[in-house]
KOLFIMI-289431 format. One line per field, with one value per residue (C-alpha): residue number from 1; residue in three letters; x negated, y, z negated. Coordinates in nm, 2 decimals. Each point is the difference from the previous one (the first is absolute). Layout:
REM KOLFIMI-289431
paba c(NUM ...) .
dofi c(ala ...) .
px c(X ...) .
py c(Y ...) .
pz c(Z ...) .
This chain:
REM KOLFIMI-289431
paba c(1 2 3 4 5 6 7 8 9 10 11 12 13 14 15 16 17 18 19 20 21 22 23 24 25 26 27 28 29 30 31 32 33 34 35 36 37 38 39 40 41 42 43 44 45 46 47 48 49 50 51 52 53 54 55 56 57 58 59 60 61 62 63 64 65 66 67 68 69 70 71 72 73 74 75 76 77 78 79 80 81 82 83 84 85 86 87 88 89 90 91 92 93 94 95 96 97 98 99 100 101 102 103 104 105 106 107 108 109 110 111 112 113 114 115 116 117 118 119 120 121 122 123 124 125 126 127 128 129 130 131 132 133 134 135 136 137 138 139 140 141 142 143 144 145 146 147 148 149 150 151 152 153 154 155 156 157 158 159 160 161 162 163 164 165 166 167 168 169 170 171 172 173 174 175 176 177 178 179 180 181 182 183 184 185 186 187 188 189 190 191 192 193 194 195 196 197 198 199 200 201 202 203 204 205 206 207 208 209 210 211 212 213 214 215 216 217 218 219 220 221 222 223 224 225 226 227 228 229 230 231 232 233 234 235 236 237 238 239 240 241 242 243 244 245 246 247 248 249 250 251 252 253 254 255 256 257 258 259 260 261 262 263 264 265 266 267 268 269 270 271 272 273 274 275 276 277 278 279 280 281 282 283 284 285 286 287 288 289 290 291 292 293 294 295 296 297 298 299 300 301 302 303 304 305 306 307 308 309 310 311 312 313 314 315 316 317 318 319 320 321 322 323 324 325 326 327 328 329 330 331 332 333 334 335 336 337 338 339 340 341 342 343 344 345 346 347 348 349 350 351 352 353 354 355 356 357 358 359 360 361 362 363 364 365 366 367 368 369 370 371 372 373 374 375 376 377 378 379 380 381 382 383 384 385 386 387 388 389 390 391 392 393 394 395 396 397 398 399 400 401 402 403 404 405 406 407 408 409 410 411 412 413 414 415 416 417 418 419 420 421 422 423 424 425 426 427 428 429 430 431 432 433 434 435 436 437 438 439 440 441 442 443 444 445 446 447 448 449 450 451 452 453 454 455 456 457 458 459 460 461 462 463 464 465 466 467 468 469 470 471 472 473 474 475 476 477 478 479 480 481 482 483) .
dofi c(unk unk unk unk unk unk unk unk unk unk unk unk unk unk unk unk unk unk unk unk unk unk unk unk unk unk unk unk unk unk unk unk unk unk unk unk unk unk unk unk unk unk unk unk unk unk unk unk unk unk unk unk unk unk unk unk unk unk unk unk unk unk unk unk unk unk unk unk unk unk unk unk unk unk unk unk unk unk unk unk unk unk unk unk unk unk unk unk unk unk unk unk unk unk unk unk unk unk unk unk unk unk unk unk unk unk unk unk unk unk unk unk unk unk unk unk unk unk unk unk unk unk unk unk unk unk unk unk unk unk unk unk unk unk unk unk unk unk unk unk unk unk unk unk unk unk unk unk unk unk unk unk unk unk unk unk unk unk unk unk unk unk unk unk unk unk unk unk unk unk unk unk unk unk unk unk unk unk unk unk unk unk unk unk unk unk unk unk unk unk unk unk unk unk unk unk unk unk unk unk unk unk unk unk unk unk unk unk unk unk unk unk unk unk unk unk unk unk unk unk unk unk unk unk unk unk unk unk unk unk unk unk unk unk unk unk unk unk unk unk unk unk unk unk unk unk unk unk unk unk unk unk unk unk unk unk unk unk unk unk unk unk unk unk unk unk unk unk unk unk unk unk unk unk unk unk unk unk unk unk unk unk unk unk unk unk unk unk unk unk unk unk unk unk unk unk unk unk unk unk unk unk unk unk unk unk unk unk unk unk unk unk unk unk unk unk unk unk unk unk unk unk unk unk unk unk unk unk unk unk unk unk unk unk unk unk unk unk unk unk unk unk unk unk unk unk unk unk unk unk unk unk unk unk unk unk unk unk unk unk unk unk unk unk unk unk unk unk unk unk unk unk unk unk unk unk unk unk unk unk unk unk unk unk unk unk unk unk unk unk unk unk unk unk unk unk unk unk unk unk unk unk unk unk unk unk unk unk unk unk unk unk unk unk unk unk unk unk unk unk unk unk unk unk unk unk unk unk unk unk unk unk unk unk unk unk unk unk unk unk unk unk unk unk unk unk unk unk unk unk unk unk unk unk unk unk unk unk unk unk unk unk unk unk unk unk unk unk unk unk unk unk unk unk unk unk unk unk unk unk unk unk unk) .
px c(-5.08 -0.23 -0.38 -0.22 0.27 0.04 0.34 0.06 0.27 0.13 0.35 0.05 0.37 0.25 0.32 0.20 -0.27 -0.30 0.17 0.09 -0.36 -0.14 0.24 -0.09 -0.38 0.03 0.15 -0.36 -0.32 -0.08 -0.04 0.25 0.07 0.27 -0.10 0.30 -0.01 0.33 0.09 0.22 0.04 0.25 0.00 -0.08 0.19 0.12 0.23 0.22 0.04 0.36 -0.02 0.13 -0.14 -0.03 0.03 -0.22 0.27 -0.09 -0.38 -0.20 -0.05 -0.35 -0.13 -0.18 0.29 0.26 -0.19 -0.07 0.35 0.15 -0.24 0.04 0.38 -0.02 -0.29 0.16 0.34 -0.15 -0.21 0.30 0.17 -0.30 -0.06 0.34 -0.02 0.37 0.10 0.35 0.07 0.21 -0.05 0.00 0.18 -0.19 0.28 0.02 0.17 -0.06 0.02 -0.37 -0.05 0.26 -0.20 -0.31 0.14 -0.06 -0.36 -0.03 0.15 -0.26 -0.28 0.13 -0.03 -0.35 -0.08 0.13 0.33 0.30 0.29 0.10 0.32 0.17 0.35 0.26 0.15 0.30 -0.23 -0.22 0.29 0.12 -0.34 -0.05 0.35 -0.14 -0.22 0.06 0.19 -0.18 -0.20 -0.01 -0.16 -0.28 -0.28 0.03 -0.31 0.13 -0.33 -0.10 0.00 -0.04 -0.25 -0.20 -0.33 -0.09 0.04 -0.19 -0.31 0.00 0.04 -0.29 -0.23 0.10 -0.09 -0.33 -0.08 0.11 -0.22 -0.30 0.00 -0.09 0.18 -0.16 0.25 -0.06 -0.29 0.00 -0.29 -0.20 -0.32 -0.18 -0.36 -0.17 -0.17 -0.18 0.20 -0.28 0.00 0.36 0.19 0.36 -0.02 -0.23 -0.05 -0.37 -0.08 0.18 0.29 0.19 0.02 0.33 -0.03 0.33 0.15 -0.01 -0.36 -0.19 0.12 -0.24 0.14 -0.13 0.31 0.24 0.36 0.14 0.38 0.02 0.32 0.01 -0.36 -0.13 -0.13 -0.20 -0.15 -0.07 -0.20 -0.21 -0.11 -0.10 0.30 0.20 0.26 0.34 0.19 0.28 0.28 0.24 0.35 0.25 0.32 0.27 0.28 0.33 0.11 0.38 0.17 0.10 0.36 -0.09 -0.11 0.33 -0.05 -0.24 -0.13 -0.27 -0.27 0.12 -0.29 -0.03 -0.15 -0.37 -0.21 -0.37 -0.02 0.13 0.32 0.19 0.27 0.17 0.26 -0.08 0.11 -0.27 -0.09 0.09 0.36 -0.02 0.02 -0.30 0.00 -0.32 -0.29 -0.09 -0.33 -0.20 -0.37 -0.19 -0.36 0.01 -0.04 0.15 0.32 0.25 0.25 0.35 0.13 0.32 -0.04 -0.05 0.32 0.20 -0.13 0.10 0.34 0.07 -0.11 0.19 0.31 0.00 -0.10 0.23 0.19 0.14 -0.35 -0.04 0.29 -0.19 -0.24 -0.37 -0.19 -0.35 -0.20 -0.37 -0.26 -0.27 -0.30 -0.07 -0.35 0.06 -0.29 -0.03 0.06 0.30 -0.15 -0.18 -0.37 -0.18 -0.36 -0.32 -0.35 -0.17 -0.35 0.10 0.25 0.28 0.37 0.23 0.37 0.17 0.31 0.23 0.34 0.32 -0.01 -0.29 0.24 0.10 -0.34 -0.22 -0.05 -0.07 -0.25 -0.17 -0.04 -0.14 -0.25 -0.10 -0.08 -0.20 -0.21 -0.05 -0.11 -0.25 -0.17 0.20 0.02 0.37 0.04 0.35 0.03 0.13 0.11 0.24 0.25 0.37 0.15 0.14 0.37 0.10 0.27 0.31 0.10 0.23 0.37 0.01 -0.12 0.12 -0.15 -0.11 0.30 0.23 -0.19 0.17 -0.25 -0.29 0.15 0.07 -0.37 -0.12 0.25 -0.22 0.15 0.34 -0.10 0.06 -0.22 0.07 0.38 0.00 -0.23 0.08 -0.36 -0.07 -0.25 -0.13 -0.08 -0.19 -0.20 -0.08 -0.13 -0.25 -0.11 -0.04 -0.32 0.00 0.19 0.13 -0.22 0.27 0.38 0.01 -0.18 0.26 0.28 -0.15 -0.01 0.33 0.22 0.02 0.10 0.05 0.38 0.26 -0.11 -0.37 -0.09 0.21 0.17 -0.26 -0.32 -0.07 0.04 -0.19 -0.29 0.01 -0.04 -0.27 -0.19 0.00 -0.09 0.33 -0.05 0.35 -0.11 0.09 0.29 0.27 0.28 -0.08 0.31 0.31 0.17 -0.22 0.13) .
py c(7.96 0.29 0.02 -0.26 -0.24 0.00 -0.09 -0.14 0.25 0.31 0.12 0.37 0.05 -0.23 0.10 -0.22 -0.03 -0.01 -0.27 -0.21 0.02 -0.10 -0.29 -0.13 0.02 -0.15 -0.31 -0.07 -0.08 0.37 0.23 0.28 0.32 0.25 0.36 0.23 0.37 -0.01 -0.17 -0.27 -0.19 0.15 0.34 0.20 0.01 -0.36 0.08 0.25 -0.22 -0.01 -0.38 -0.11 -0.32 0.11 -0.22 0.24 0.05 0.37 -0.01 0.11 -0.31 -0.12 0.16 -0.17 0.12 -0.17 -0.33 0.01 0.11 -0.28 -0.25 0.15 -0.02 -0.38 -0.03 0.22 -0.16 -0.34 0.12 0.17 -0.34 -0.16 0.25 0.15 0.34 0.10 0.04 0.08 -0.05 0.30 0.08 0.35 0.22 0.27 0.26 0.24 0.33 0.19 -0.09 0.03 -0.25 -0.23 0.01 -0.09 -0.33 -0.22 0.11 -0.08 -0.34 -0.06 0.11 -0.25 -0.28 0.12 -0.04 -0.36 0.08 -0.10 0.00 0.37 0.09 0.32 0.04 0.27 0.25 -0.22 -0.29 0.24 0.12 -0.36 -0.08 0.33 0.13 0.28 0.14 0.37 0.10 0.04 -0.31 -0.10 -0.35 -0.19 -0.25 -0.30 -0.14 -0.29 -0.12 0.33 -0.07 0.17 -0.12 0.12 0.17 0.00 -0.38 -0.06 0.20 -0.16 -0.35 0.04 0.16 -0.27 -0.28 0.17 0.00 -0.36 -0.11 0.14 0.36 0.28 0.33 0.32 0.28 0.37 -0.03 0.28 -0.04 0.33 -0.12 -0.28 -0.12 -0.29 -0.27 -0.33 -0.31 -0.14 -0.33 -0.10 -0.20 0.03 0.19 0.15 0.38 -0.01 -0.03 0.33 0.09 0.31 0.16 0.17 0.27 0.02 0.17 -0.34 -0.08 -0.13 -0.29 -0.19 -0.19 -0.14 0.09 0.29 0.03 0.35 -0.03 0.32 0.14 0.37 0.00 -0.22 0.30 0.12 -0.34 -0.03 0.32 -0.15 -0.26 0.28 0.02 0.30 -0.16 0.07 0.20 -0.13 0.25 -0.06 -0.03 0.05 -0.19 0.10 -0.24 0.00 -0.32 -0.02 -0.18 -0.37 0.10 0.13 -0.34 -0.09 0.28 -0.20 -0.35 0.06 0.25 0.30 0.12 0.31 0.01 0.05 0.31 0.06 0.06 -0.34 -0.20 0.31 0.01 -0.33 -0.12 -0.34 -0.23 -0.09 -0.34 0.14 0.08 0.37 0.20 0.20 0.31 0.12 0.04 0.35 0.04 0.31 0.02 0.16 0.09 -0.14 -0.38 0.03 0.19 -0.26 0.25 0.03 0.33 0.20 0.02 -0.37 -0.07 0.24 -0.16 -0.35 0.12 0.14 -0.32 -0.22 0.20 -0.09 -0.37 -0.11 0.30 -0.19 -0.07 0.37 -0.04 -0.27 0.06 0.02 -0.23 0.11 0.21 -0.05 0.08 -0.22 0.08 -0.19 -0.02 0.16 0.03 0.16 -0.32 -0.22 -0.33 -0.16 0.08 -0.32 -0.01 -0.19 0.11 -0.33 0.14 0.15 -0.26 0.25 -0.02 0.30 -0.06 0.34 0.16 -0.27 0.17 -0.12 -0.32 -0.10 -0.18 -0.23 -0.03 -0.04 -0.37 0.01 0.29 -0.22 -0.28 0.25 0.14 -0.35 -0.08 0.32 -0.08 -0.35 0.15 0.21 -0.30 -0.06 -0.37 -0.09 -0.34 -0.06 -0.11 -0.35 0.08 0.28 0.05 -0.01 0.34 0.20 0.02 0.36 0.12 0.10 0.37 -0.01 -0.06 -0.28 -0.26 -0.09 0.25 -0.12 0.15 -0.21 -0.32 -0.19 -0.29 0.24 0.19 -0.32 -0.09 0.35 0.24 0.30 -0.03 0.07 0.32 0.28 0.30 0.21 -0.01 0.19 -0.25 -0.30 -0.05 -0.23 0.00 -0.33 0.16 0.28 -0.25 -0.21 0.31 0.06 -0.36 -0.02 -0.03 0.38 0.17 0.35 0.28 0.26 0.04 0.06 -0.33 -0.17 0.16 -0.15 -0.35 -0.01 0.30 0.11 0.37 0.01 0.02 0.28 0.13 -0.01 -0.12 0.24 -0.28 -0.27 0.19 -0.02 -0.37 -0.07 0.22 -0.18 -0.34 0.15 0.12 -0.35 -0.13 -0.18 -0.18 -0.10 -0.13 0.32 0.10 -0.13 -0.20 -0.14 -0.20 0.08 0.12 0.31 0.13) .
pz c(-4.50 0.07 -0.03 0.18 0.11 0.38 0.13 0.34 0.07 -0.17 0.11 -0.07 -0.08 -0.17 0.17 0.23 0.26 -0.23 -0.22 0.30 0.13 -0.35 -0.02 0.34 -0.06 -0.35 0.17 0.13 -0.18 -0.06 -0.29 0.05 -0.20 0.05 -0.09 -0.07 -0.08 -0.20 -0.32 0.16 0.32 0.25 -0.17 0.32 0.33 -0.05 -0.29 0.20 0.31 0.14 -0.06 0.34 0.15 0.36 0.31 0.19 0.26 0.05 -0.03 0.30 0.22 0.04 -0.31 -0.29 -0.22 0.22 -0.02 -0.37 -0.10 0.21 -0.16 -0.34 0.01 0.02 -0.25 -0.27 0.05 -0.06 -0.30 -0.16 -0.02 -0.15 -0.28 -0.06 0.16 0.04 0.37 0.12 0.37 0.04 0.37 0.14 0.25 0.19 0.05 0.29 -0.08 0.32 0.37 0.02 -0.28 0.15 0.33 -0.20 -0.14 0.31 0.00 -0.37 0.07 0.28 -0.24 -0.25 0.26 0.09 -0.37 0.00 -0.16 0.21 -0.24 0.03 0.17 0.10 -0.15 0.06 -0.24 -0.09 -0.10 -0.19 -0.22 -0.05 -0.14 -0.19 -0.09 -0.22 0.27 0.08 0.31 0.33 0.04 0.37 -0.02 -0.16 0.05 -0.23 -0.17 -0.20 -0.15 -0.17 -0.38 -0.33 -0.26 -0.30 0.07 -0.38 -0.03 0.33 -0.10 -0.35 0.15 0.24 -0.27 -0.25 0.24 0.09 -0.38 -0.05 0.30 -0.19 0.14 -0.25 -0.04 -0.10 -0.09 -0.05 0.24 0.25 0.25 0.03 0.15 0.18 0.03 0.18 -0.22 0.05 -0.08 -0.20 0.19 -0.09 0.25 0.13 0.32 0.26 -0.01 0.06 -0.37 -0.08 -0.23 -0.07 -0.34 -0.06 -0.26 -0.19 -0.30 -0.17 0.08 0.30 0.22 0.23 0.30 0.33 0.18 -0.07 0.12 -0.02 -0.06 -0.20 0.15 -0.04 -0.09 0.28 0.20 -0.30 -0.05 0.37 -0.02 -0.27 0.26 0.23 0.23 0.11 0.22 -0.15 -0.27 -0.21 -0.02 -0.30 0.14 -0.28 0.01 -0.25 -0.08 -0.20 -0.17 -0.07 -0.27 0.03 0.04 0.34 0.13 0.16 0.25 0.21 0.00 0.26 0.10 0.20 0.22 0.22 0.34 -0.09 0.07 0.03 -0.38 -0.09 -0.04 -0.13 -0.27 -0.07 -0.24 -0.15 -0.27 -0.24 -0.15 -0.34 0.09 0.08 0.32 0.12 0.22 0.17 0.05 0.12 0.19 -0.10 0.07 -0.30 -0.08 -0.35 -0.05 -0.35 0.09 -0.10 -0.15 0.15 0.14 0.03 0.37 0.03 -0.20 0.21 0.32 -0.13 -0.10 0.34 0.17 -0.25 0.05 0.37 -0.04 -0.29 -0.13 -0.30 -0.12 -0.10 -0.24 -0.19 -0.29 0.06 -0.23 0.09 0.25 0.09 0.26 0.14 0.23 0.31 0.15 0.34 0.25 0.34 0.20 0.06 -0.11 -0.29 -0.02 -0.10 0.09 -0.10 -0.04 -0.01 -0.05 -0.33 -0.10 0.00 0.12 0.01 -0.04 0.07 0.12 -0.14 -0.01 -0.16 0.21 -0.22 -0.23 0.28 0.16 -0.31 0.02 0.37 -0.06 -0.25 0.25 0.26 -0.25 -0.10 0.36 0.05 -0.30 0.14 0.33 -0.20 -0.16 -0.32 -0.06 -0.04 -0.17 -0.12 -0.36 -0.06 -0.36 0.05 -0.29 0.08 0.10 -0.29 -0.06 -0.04 -0.24 0.19 -0.01 0.30 0.00 0.25 -0.25 -0.35 -0.25 -0.34 -0.19 0.22 -0.05 -0.29 0.01 -0.02 -0.29 -0.18 0.03 -0.10 -0.15 0.09 0.35 -0.14 -0.18 0.24 -0.06 0.31 0.06 0.33 0.16 -0.23 -0.09 -0.30 -0.28 0.14 0.34 -0.17 -0.21 0.31 0.19 -0.28 0.01 0.37 0.20 0.08 -0.29 0.02 -0.12 -0.05 0.01 0.37 0.05 -0.22 0.21 0.31 -0.16 -0.17 0.11 -0.36 -0.03 0.38 -0.01 -0.01 -0.35 0.09 -0.34 -0.20 -0.20 0.02 0.00 -0.37 -0.02 0.32 -0.12 -0.34 0.18 0.23 -0.31 -0.13 0.35 0.02 -0.33 -0.13 -0.33 -0.18 0.22 -0.22 0.16 0.34 0.08 0.21 -0.31 -0.01 0.33) .
């Protein structure tokens, strides 16, 4: 992969956006490599996304973000059906708690229409409580957004990265970019950058490419500086969340949104695709791009907000708490820009809407590269899209599928009882195109150890299977009788 080989395109970052770009470009007659600093795809900001498929109703009209979120909502919705990404059309209510927020609802409805979304309606308090009977007292009205949905950010990233690999793209992990140099292409063909290429110096060796796409998330400003720019700074914005036990799920079947502020969409209560309820995220700007720890102050803030939104939620058990970092920049739009002379495209400032917009961002980057001279010839021999394993609750899970168990008893042997994960699913994860590199990667592919016991009961058996890379030949009984 490294050394004297010159790729047509190197994509720095293998999160949602980087993987979508790699997949899109690998659909053409191009050599593509994804260069990821971490040990797995989707292990940065993408893994802690709130996993909402947005309509873009509340984006700033006329922005690039507004256009790409609207386009991405349709693209990702269609792609989810093709590859098996779980999506639940839950809908959302944007709830007003004060007279000022109530007065803001017509403006938000008008903004939605400017963004091409015309299905929002304002409803009164009586209707709000008919739709959300467990909502706390004091709601004055709401704006409905019936097409907001919940999905799985883990499966989405993995599907995009998997298809990029199956289309012939390469993946280089544990490869943090720390320097760049210009180099001659050596007469190779595949694009027009004036005979020049870029050498990316990474912790896994050098990578040469004619074109470079910087989709490095929290690190995109640092990479941008390596190309000689000083145009923006990424500020890590920590978002802490609480995940409540599945027994809390009857408290709401839709997303409960606040009236947004300048810091973001604010604290929401949302069902998850895995059957839980989520409360959060907070929004705290920090100087440290590695500060993913939770805090006592964050928990107390979430508790106060949750007590107002759905009081009964705070009487339920918390399954997990976590924090993610969003790549905030000092502007209210995505920052996507091309330096055609150097064969370089920056993809920065992609906030939480990046899950929804990722496939539209990929199209946009493809077109920018084409404008810069990259020859884009679609491949005629594309493989079929991958079919991803289901880890959501809106499709039949393997432990529920009698025909599947009859064909392979490993799908009847439950290993993680909280999340009903079977030995067959763990085995399949290790046999997949992009297998997990550690237990956290296995969690994101199967939900193993992600339930209310957090691996207390199943951890030893899961780790034993992981040590054998999912091999069941020495695992003893594998049929339903071993449950």
